[in-house]
C-alpha positions as CSV (number, residue, x, y, z in Angstrom):
1,M,40.5,-123.8,-13.5
2,E,43.6,-121.6,-13.2
3,S,46.1,-121.6,-16.1
4,F,49.5,-120.0,-16.5
5,V,48.5,-119.2,-20.0
6,H,45.0,-117.6,-19.8
7,L,42.6,-119.2,-22.3
8,R,40.7,-117.4,-25.1
9,K,37.5,-118.4,-26.8
10,G,35.5,-116.5,-29.4
11,K,36.1,-112.8,-30.3
12,T,38.5,-111.1,-28.0
13,P,40.8,-108.1,-28.3
14,R,44.6,-108.7,-28.3
15,R,45.2,-106.4,-25.3
16,L,43.5,-106.3,-22.0
17,H,41.1,-103.4,-21.5
18,A,41.9,-101.9,-24.9
19,D,41.0,-102.0,-28.6
20,L,37.4,-103.2,-27.9
21,D,36.1,-102.4,-31.4
22,G,32.5,-101.8,-30.2
23,L,32.4,-104.6,-27.6
24,K,31.7,-104.0,-23.9
25,D,34.5,-105.1,-21.5
26,D,33.0,-106.9,-18.5
27,E,35.2,-108.5,-15.9
28,L,34.0,-111.4,-13.7
29,G,36.7,-111.9,-11.1
30,R,37.3,-113.2,-7.6
31,G,39.2,-111.7,-4.7
32,G,38.6,-108.1,-5.5
33,F,40.7,-108.0,-8.8
34,T,43.5,-110.2,-7.3
35,G,42.1,-113.7,-8.0
36,R,40.9,-115.7,-11.0
37,T,39.3,-113.5,-13.7
38,A,37.2,-113.9,-16.8
39,N,36.9,-111.0,-19.2
40,L,33.6,-111.2,-21.1
41,Y,33.2,-109.2,-24.3
42,R,29.6,-108.3,-24.7
43,R,27.4,-106.6,-27.2
44,H,25.4,-104.5,-24.8
45,D,26.0,-102.3,-21.7
46,P,25.6,-104.7,-18.7
47,T,24.5,-101.8,-16.4
48,A,21.4,-101.1,-18.5
49,Y,18.9,-102.6,-16.2
50,R,16.2,-101.8,-13.6
51,T,16.2,-103.5,-10.2
52,V,13.4,-105.1,-8.2
53,G,14.5,-106.4,-4.7
54,P,16.9,-105.4,-2.0
55,L,20.2,-105.8,-3.9
56,R,20.3,-102.7,-6.1
57,P,23.0,-100.0,-6.5
58,L,22.2,-96.9,-4.4
59,D,23.3,-93.3,-5.1
60,V,22.8,-90.6,-2.4
61,L,23.9,-87.0,-2.1
62,S,25.4,-86.7,1.3
63,S,24.3,-83.0,1.4
64,E,20.7,-84.3,1.6
65,L,21.5,-86.5,4.7
66,K,20.8,-85.0,8.1
67,P,23.2,-86.3,10.9
68,S,22.0,-85.0,14.2
69,D,25.4,-83.4,14.8
70,A,24.8,-81.0,12.0
71,T,22.3,-79.0,14.0
72,D,22.9,-80.1,17.6
73,A,26.2,-79.9,19.4
74,H,25.1,-82.9,21.5
75,G,24.3,-84.9,18.3
76,A,26.1,-87.8,16.6
77,P,27.1,-89.0,13.2
78,L,24.6,-90.7,10.9
79,L,24.9,-94.4,10.2
80,M,24.9,-95.0,6.4
81,F,26.0,-98.6,6.0
82,S,27.0,-101.5,8.3
83,N,28.0,-105.1,8.5
84,A,29.7,-107.3,11.1
85,D,33.1,-105.8,10.1
86,C,32.4,-102.1,10.0
87,Q,30.2,-99.1,10.1
88,V,30.2,-96.3,7.6
89,L,29.0,-93.0,9.0
90,L,28.6,-89.3,8.0
91,S,29.3,-86.4,10.3
92,R,28.5,-82.7,9.5
93,R,29.5,-81.0,12.7
94,S,29.7,-77.3,13.0
95,E,29.9,-76.8,16.7
96,A,32.5,-78.1,19.2
97,M,31.6,-81.3,21.1
98,P,30.5,-80.4,24.6
99,F,31.7,-83.9,25.6
100,F,34.5,-86.4,24.8
101,V,34.0,-89.7,22.9
102,R,35.5,-93.1,22.5
103,H,34.6,-95.6,19.8
104,I,35.2,-98.9,21.6
105,D,34.1,-101.4,19.0
106,G,37.2,-100.8,16.7
107,D,39.6,-98.3,15.1
108,L,38.2,-95.2,13.5
109,L,39.3,-93.9,10.1
110,T,37.8,-90.6,9.0
111,F,38.1,-88.7,5.7
112,V,37.7,-84.9,5.8
113,H,35.5,-83.9,2.8
114,E,35.0,-80.3,3.9
115,G,36.2,-78.1,6.7
116,T,39.0,-77.3,9.1
117,G,39.5,-77.6,12.8
118,R,41.1,-79.6,15.6
119,L,40.8,-82.9,17.3
120,E,41.8,-83.0,20.9
121,T,43.1,-86.5,21.6
122,E,44.9,-88.3,24.4
123,F,48.0,-88.3,22.3
124,G,47.8,-84.5,21.8
125,P,45.9,-82.1,19.5
126,L,45.7,-82.8,15.7
127,D,44.7,-80.0,13.3
128,Y,42.8,-81.2,10.2
129,R,42.0,-79.8,6.8
130,K,40.2,-80.8,3.6
131,G,41.6,-84.0,2.2
132,D,42.9,-85.3,5.5
133,W,42.6,-88.9,6.7
134,I,42.3,-89.0,10.5
135,Y,43.2,-92.2,12.3
136,L,42.1,-92.9,15.9
137,P,42.9,-96.1,17.6
138,K,40.2,-98.2,19.2
139,A,39.0,-96.7,22.5
140,C,41.1,-93.5,22.1
141,T,39.4,-90.5,23.9
142,W,38.9,-87.5,21.7
143,R,36.9,-84.4,21.0
144,H,36.0,-82.6,17.8
145,V,36.4,-78.8,17.7
146,P,35.6,-77.6,14.2
147,A,36.9,-74.1,13.0
148,E,34.2,-74.2,10.3
149,P,31.4,-76.6,9.3
150,S,33.0,-80.0,8.6
151,T,31.8,-83.0,6.6
152,W,33.4,-86.3,7.5
153,L,33.2,-89.8,6.0
154,M,33.8,-92.1,9.0
155,I,34.7,-95.8,8.9
156,Q,34.7,-97.7,12.1
157,A,36.3,-101.2,11.8
158,T,35.6,-104.0,14.2
159,D,39.2,-104.9,13.8
160,E,42.4,-102.9,13.5
161,F,43.2,-100.6,10.5
162,R,46.7,-101.4,9.3
163,V,49.0,-100.2,6.5
164,P,48.9,-102.8,3.7
165,P,51.9,-105.1,3.6
166,P,54.6,-104.0,1.2
167,G,54.3,-105.3,-2.3
168,H,56.7,-105.2,-5.3
169,L,56.9,-101.4,-5.1
170,G,58.3,-101.5,-1.5
171,R,57.2,-99.9,1.7
172,H,56.6,-96.3,0.5
173,F,54.3,-96.7,-2.5
174,P,51.6,-95.7,-2.8
175,F,51.5,-94.8,0.9
176,D,54.6,-93.3,2.5
177,P,53.9,-93.5,6.3
178,S,56.6,-90.9,6.9
179,Q,54.2,-88.2,5.6
180,A,51.8,-88.8,8.4
181,V,51.4,-86.0,10.9
182,L,51.7,-87.1,14.6
183,P,50.4,-85.3,17.6
184,E,52.7,-83.9,20.4
185,P,51.5,-84.4,23.9
186,R,49.7,-81.4,25.5
187,P,48.1,-82.4,28.7
188,C,45.0,-80.4,29.6
189,E,44.5,-78.9,33.0
190,D,41.5,-79.5,35.2
191,G,39.0,-76.8,34.6
192,D,39.8,-76.6,30.8
193,G,37.3,-77.7,28.2
194,P,33.7,-78.7,28.5
195,H,32.6,-79.7,32.0
196,V,29.5,-79.4,34.2
197,D,29.8,-79.1,38.0
198,G,33.4,-80.2,37.7
199,E,32.6,-83.4,35.8
200,Y,33.8,-84.3,32.3
201,E,31.5,-86.4,30.1
202,V,33.1,-89.2,28.0
203,R,30.6,-91.0,25.7
204,L,31.5,-94.6,24.8
205,R,29.9,-95.5,21.4
206,H,29.4,-99.2,20.9
207,S,27.2,-101.8,19.3
208,P,23.7,-102.0,21.0
209,V,23.4,-103.7,24.3
210,D,19.7,-104.2,25.2
211,G,18.9,-101.5,22.5
212,V,21.4,-98.9,24.0
213,D,24.4,-97.9,22.0
214,T,26.0,-95.3,24.3
215,T,27.5,-95.6,27.7
216,T,28.6,-92.4,29.5
217,L,31.5,-92.0,31.9
218,Y,31.9,-89.0,34.2
219,Y,35.4,-87.9,35.3
220,R,36.3,-85.4,38.1
221,H,39.6,-84.8,36.2
222,H,40.3,-83.8,32.6
223,P,40.3,-87.0,30.5
224,L,43.1,-85.6,28.2
225,D,45.8,-85.4,31.0
226,V,48.5,-87.4,29.1
227,E,52.1,-86.0,29.7
228,G,53.7,-88.3,27.1
229,W,53.4,-91.4,25.0
230,R,55.4,-94.0,23.1
231,G,54.7,-97.1,21.1
232,D,53.3,-98.0,17.6
233,N,49.6,-97.4,18.3
234,F,48.8,-93.7,18.0
235,A,46.6,-91.1,16.3
236,F,47.7,-89.4,13.1
237,T,46.5,-87.5,10.1
238,F,47.6,-88.0,6.4
239,N,46.5,-85.8,3.5
240,I,45.7,-87.2,0.1
241,D,48.0,-84.6,-1.4
242,D,50.9,-86.8,-0.1
243,Y,49.6,-90.1,-1.6
244,N,51.8,-91.5,-4.3
245,V,49.5,-92.6,-7.2
246,V,50.6,-95.7,-9.2
247,T,50.0,-95.3,-12.9
248,S,50.4,-97.1,-16.2
249,D,50.4,-95.6,-19.7
250,S,49.1,-98.7,-21.5
251,V,46.3,-100.1,-19.2
252,H,43.8,-98.8,-16.7
253,L,45.0,-100.3,-13.4
254,P,42.7,-102.2,-11.0
255,P,41.5,-100.4,-7.9
256,T,43.7,-102.6,-5.6
257,V,46.8,-100.6,-6.6
258,H,45.3,-97.6,-4.8
259,L,44.9,-99.3,-1.4
260,F,45.5,-97.0,1.6
261,M,44.5,-98.8,4.7
262,Q,42.9,-102.2,5.5
263,A,41.2,-104.0,8.3
264,T,39.6,-107.5,8.4
265,G,37.0,-107.5,5.7
266,V,37.4,-103.7,5.0
267,Y,39.7,-102.1,2.3
268,V,40.0,-98.3,1.8
269,M,41.4,-96.8,-1.4
270,N,42.2,-93.4,-2.8
271,F,41.4,-92.7,-6.5
272,L,43.3,-89.4,-7.1
273,P,44.5,-87.1,-9.9
274,K,47.0,-88.9,-12.3
275,P,48.3,-88.9,-15.8
276,A,45.8,-90.4,-18.2
277,E,46.6,-93.6,-20.1
278,G,48.3,-92.5,-23.3
279,V,48.7,-95.5,-25.6
280,P,46.0,-95.2,-28.4
281,G,43.1,-97.7,-28.0
282,T,43.5,-98.0,-24.2
283,E,40.3,-97.8,-22.3
284,R,40.7,-95.0,-19.7
285,T,37.6,-95.6,-17.7
286,P,37.2,-98.5,-15.3
287,W,35.8,-101.6,-17.0
288,Y,32.4,-103.0,-16.2
289,H,32.5,-105.4,-13.4
290,R,30.4,-107.1,-10.7
291,N,33.0,-107.4,-7.9
292,V,31.6,-110.7,-6.8
293,D,33.4,-111.0,-3.4
294,F,33.1,-107.4,-2.2
295,D,30.5,-104.6,-1.8
296,E,31.8,-101.3,-3.0
297,I,31.2,-97.8,-1.8
298,A,32.5,-94.7,-3.7
299,F,32.5,-91.3,-2.0
300,F,33.0,-88.5,-4.6
301,H,35.3,-85.9,-3.1
302,G,35.6,-83.8,-6.2
303,G,37.3,-83.2,-9.6
304,S,36.1,-84.4,-13.0
305,L,36.5,-87.3,-15.4
306,Y,37.6,-86.1,-18.8
307,G,35.6,-82.9,-18.6
308,I,32.6,-84.4,-16.8
309,P,32.3,-82.9,-13.3
310,M,32.1,-85.4,-10.4
311,P,29.2,-84.6,-8.0
312,P,30.9,-83.7,-4.7
313,G,29.6,-85.6,-1.8
314,L,27.8,-88.3,-3.8
315,V,27.8,-91.7,-2.0
316,S,27.4,-94.6,-4.4
317,H,26.9,-98.2,-3.2
318,A,27.3,-101.3,-5.5
319,P,26.4,-104.6,-3.9
320,Q,28.6,-107.6,-4.8
321,G,27.4,-109.6,-7.8
322,V,25.6,-106.6,-9.4
323,H,27.0,-105.0,-12.5
324,H,28.3,-101.4,-12.2
325,G,30.5,-99.0,-13.9
326,A,30.5,-95.8,-15.9
327,P,27.6,-95.7,-18.5
328,E,28.4,-96.4,-22.1
329,K,27.8,-92.7,-23.1
330,A,30.6,-91.6,-20.7
331,R,32.9,-94.3,-22.2
332,E,32.2,-93.2,-25.7
333,R,32.9,-89.6,-24.8
334,A,36.2,-90.5,-23.2
335,R,37.2,-92.3,-26.5
336,R,36.2,-89.2,-28.6
337,K,38.1,-86.9,-26.3
338,F,41.2,-89.1,-26.1
339,D,43.5,-86.4,-27.6
340,E,42.1,-83.6,-25.6
341,F,43.0,-84.8,-22.1
342,D,46.4,-86.0,-20.8
343,S,45.3,-86.3,-17.2
344,V,42.3,-87.2,-15.0
345,D,41.6,-85.1,-11.9
346,W,39.0,-87.2,-10.0
347,Q,39.1,-87.5,-6.3
348,V,37.2,-90.6,-5.1
349,I,37.4,-92.4,-1.8
350,A,36.5,-96.1,-2.1
351,I,35.5,-98.6,0.5
352,D,35.3,-102.4,-0.3
353,T,33.9,-104.8,2.2
354,R,33.9,-108.6,2.2
355,R,30.5,-108.9,3.9
356,R,27.4,-107.5,2.4
357,L,26.6,-103.9,3.6
358,I,23.2,-103.1,5.0
359,P,22.1,-99.6,4.0
360,S,20.4,-97.6,6.8
361,A,16.8,-96.3,6.5
362,E,18.1,-92.8,5.8
363,I,20.1,-94.0,2.8
364,L,17.2,-96.0,1.4
365,A,14.9,-92.9,1.8
366,N,17.3,-90.6,0.0
367,D,18.3,-92.9,-2.9
368,L,18.3,-91.1,-6.2
369,G,16.5,-94.1,-7.8
370,Q,18.8,-94.5,-10.8
371,H,18.3,-98.2,-10.9
372,A,14.7,-98.4,-9.7
């Protein structure tokens, strides 16, 4: 039961996530770190296991995955994970789309891991660069024109992506919407862009209907002919350099304080460079947990964790109910090196989903097997 004064039994440290004295800090909580919690102080590393069965953590290097758009201009992103609320995809496009596209099942939120280029959209062109988030409303018509090979992490929600409601810090922390870059209308003339025999191809991407997941429309006029727009539903970009990181000197804060955008059953967070916790005895690495109400995906964009390089492009999936967290050796090293580091420069994109995620065959085939 819930209690205003949290109860204690047995051997526990005085401070939360600190002064463990050899114990292992394991959190069993509800609601993705916002509901009822129990902190269990164990003797052994709870991630020291091997797995038999479908619910096992997966680790995949995205550089080993082969979306068809990496080698074929007519290709498409690769589906990595899916459930009823979202799809998580990977694109590695190097050539301009010879067609236009609409994702008609929900909003599209894309993170630029590598590359620069331009999106041509109905709202106007949007230039992108490494570290950008790109938001495209459901059924918005657009075209990808990379200036160099581009790696994108793509999240299509079944529902709308929205800015989280303001909390105690107000409307501008950690995400200040005024830093978003908005497109200016630039209508395209007939005869511009990719067309065949005077027709423009617009591909509608959708959930399968009789086994088919693409419908194609052909226009005799340019589909990006918009002279102007107004309203509160529009495309934009936002770079992680403009994200305001919330920090604490005395406790490692839960992932929920780094929330960026959310849709029904889908929550997207930015773990970015920040000052390291400075009060002696504070655990600087995330505690062990088995986020019982959410599946978790971590996409490693770059940086390091107290001198240990983060593998760029690694995709890590932890199913709900299964322990995960940094191994004990990494935690011990962070404690030994406490006085050598005053900041952490990791760059990790996190996706939490209420419903269990189903990994695609390509993900299962490329799993590094660290828990097999």
